[in-house]
N, C-alpha and C positions, 0 to 999 in steps of 0.2 A: 728512315726518315721520309716524311711526305715531301713533295716538291716545295710546297709552301706551308709554313707554320707562322703563327703570330704569338709573340710573347704578350699575353693578356695582362701581365702585371705592369708592363711599361707602356703598352700601346695607348696613345692618346685619342684614338678613334677619330683622327682628323680627315681620313679618307684620301690623303695625298697619294698613297701607293696606287689606289684605284684610278685616280685621275691621270697619273703619268704613264700608266701601262699602255703602250702603243696599240696593243691588240685587245684591250678591254677584257682582260682575263681575270680581273679581280672584282668581285661583287662587294659593294659596300652600301649598307643601309644605315640611315641616321640612328644613332644610339646603339648600333651593333658593332661587330668586329669585321675586318676585311676577311673574305673567304674566296678561295679560287673557284672559278667556274669549272664544271665537270671536264671540259676539254683542255684545261690548263697544261697538264702534263705533256700532251701531244703538240699543242700550239705554241707554247712558250718559246721565244727566240733567245732567251738567256741574255738580254741586253743589260740587265742590272738596274734599270731605272727605278724599280720598286725598292730595291735594297738601298740604293744610294740617295734616294729622295726622302727616306724615312728619318725624321730628325731625332727620334728616340731609339734608333737601332733595334726596333721591335719586329721588323719584317725579316723573317728567316727563310732563305731560299737555299735549297739543298745544293744547287750547283753554283751558288754565288755567296759563299760565307762572308758575313759582314766583317769578320776579323781579317779577311784577306783583301778588303777594299780600303785602301788608305784614306784617311780623312783629307778633305780639301784644306790646303794651307793658304789662308787669306794673304799672307805676306808674299807669296809667290805669284799671285795673280797679277796680270798686266793691267795698267790703267789704259784708258782709250788712247792717250798720247803715246805711251810706251808701245802699245800694240801697233799703232799706225807707223811709228818710227821703225819698229822691227821689220814690218812687212815691206816698207819702202826701201829699207836698207838692203834687202835681199838682192843679190845679183846672180845672173847666170855666169858661171865661171868657166872660161875656156882656155886658161893658161894656168898650168899647175906646176908646183915644185916637184923635183924629181926625188920624191921619197914616198915609200909605201904608207898606206893607212892601216894601222893596227886592226886586226880582225875583231878585236873586242869593241872597237869604235864602230865598225860597220855593223856588227850585231846590235849594238845599242841603237843605231839609227833604225834598224828594222823593228826593234822592240818598241820604239815610239810609233813607228808607222802602223803597227798592228792595231793601234787604238783609233785609227781613222774610221769614220762612219762607213757602213756598207749596207746595201739594201737588205732589210729583214735580218740584219746582223749576221749575214752569211760568213763574213770574214774569209772570203774565198781566195784571197791573194796568196800566192806562193812565191818563193824568192830563190833566185839563182845569183850567187855572188862570184865574180871573176876578178882575181887580183894578180894574175900572172901576166907580166908584160908581153911575153911571147904569144900567149893565147889571145890577148887583146889586140895585138898587132895583126894576128891572123884574122880576127873578126873584122877589123878595119879593112883588111884586104878583100874580104868577101863583100863588104859594102861597095868597095870600088868596082868589083866584078859585076855586081848587081846594077850599078849605075851605067857601066859600059853596055850591059844588055838593054837597059832602058833607053839609052841614047840610040842604040841600033834598031830597036823595035818600036819605041814610042817617043820619037825624038822631040816632037813639038811639046808634049807634056813634060818630058824630062828637062828640056831647056827652060821651060816656064818655071821650074823649081830650082834652077841654077845648077843642075847636075853637070853640065858641061864645064863650068868653072870649078866645081868640086873635083872632077876627074883630073883636070889640068893641075890643080893644086896638089893632089896626091902624087901625080907623076913628077912633080917638082920637089917632092920630099916632105910635103906638109900633111900631117894627119889631121884633116878637118872633120873626119868622121867620129873619132873618139878622142881627139885633142891630146893624145898622149897621157890621158888620165890614168892614174895607177890602179883604179878599181872601177868596176861596172856592176851595178845592181839591176837585175832584171825582175820585173813583176810578171808572173804568169798565172794562168788559171785555165779551167776547162773551157775550150773554145766555144762550146755551145751554150755557155752560161750567159744569160742576158744581163746579169748583174756584174759580170767580170770586168768589162771595160771601165765603167765608172768606179768600181771598187779599187782596181789597180791604179787608176789615175789619181784618185784622192789619196790613196796610201802613199804613192810616190811623192805627192805634193807635201804631205806631212813629213816625209823623210827629208825632202829638200829643205824645208824650213828648219827642221831640227838640226841639220848639218851646219847651218849658220851659227847656231849657239855653241857648236863644238869646234869653231875655227876651221871648219871644212867648207868646201864649195862644191856645188853640183851644176850639172847642165843636162838637160834632156837629150838623150841620144836618138833623135827623131829619125835620122837616116837609117840607123841600125834597126829601129823598131819597124820601119816601113819594109825593109828587106826581110825581116823575120816573118812578115805576114804572108809572103808569097814566093820567096826565093829559096828553092830546095837546099842549096849549099848552106845557107844561113840556118835553116831549120835543122839540118844535120849537125852543124857545128854547135848549136846551142843544146841539142840533145835533151829537150824538155820531155817530161813524162808523156806517155801516150795520151793523145786527146787534148793536150794542153797547147796554149798559144801565148806568145809574148804580147802583153798589153801595155808595155812601157819599159823603158830602160833609162837609167840615170848614171851619168859619169860622176865619179866622186874623187876628190883629192884635196890637197892643201893649196889654196890660192897662192900664186906667185906674186900677185899684186893685190892691193887693197884699195877700196874706194872711199873717198873722203867727203863726198857730197851726195845728196839725194837727187837723182835726175828727174826731169819733167816727163809727164805723160799727157796724152790727149785728154781733154775734159770728157766726162762720161756723157753718153747719150741716154737721157732718161725720159720716159713717158709716164706721167702721173695719171692715175685714174681713180675716181672716187664714186 
């Protein structure tokens, strides 16, 4: 099968597929049928815009079968009010119940996160899931050792980030690094990829929002992510594939407490230009 074919029996020749293609790989002339440009096979990023925008299901893409692309369900779409309420209701959860999260649920979160946008549809995020409490405690301990190193070698900077208080808290028996979360999800990718930081950040954001709908809570593990960038013991403990780097980590668990009101935030700073 060709990369792109058109069902001429049903095609309405509206040109939508050509207009939505981000790389302009579909040629369309009035009164004609859409045709791929010669470089389409090589340049297509398999984003699926052409297939999913065609109202008559006439656009056939070898790597994006229309029968495998579920139809949009209007009754499941959020209204503006529902969307705003959902996003404002999200909280960073730092106190968790002492029960594990089923791996099926963690996998479902990642399944949702993989639909996050990525530059040129690279989908370069990879995932490491840790749900062993002893292993997580070990990682938290490595963060503690990293902070001690930072306080000894870059004290002013470390204190400005509150690392002195964090170290004191750990020594008092409080895990403020991973918050005793039952699971940790790490997004990683090739360290030399320019698209990796934004791809992993957006994917983890999708994951965090999806967790709310499953009665789960999340919190960004910023201390661990910072340690993973340049502290050899943490790099060794994560044991990511050769050439990969951690670009974000998310604690996941069942919230011990729930929130009953929407908190305030600073008003946005907006500059309008016309």
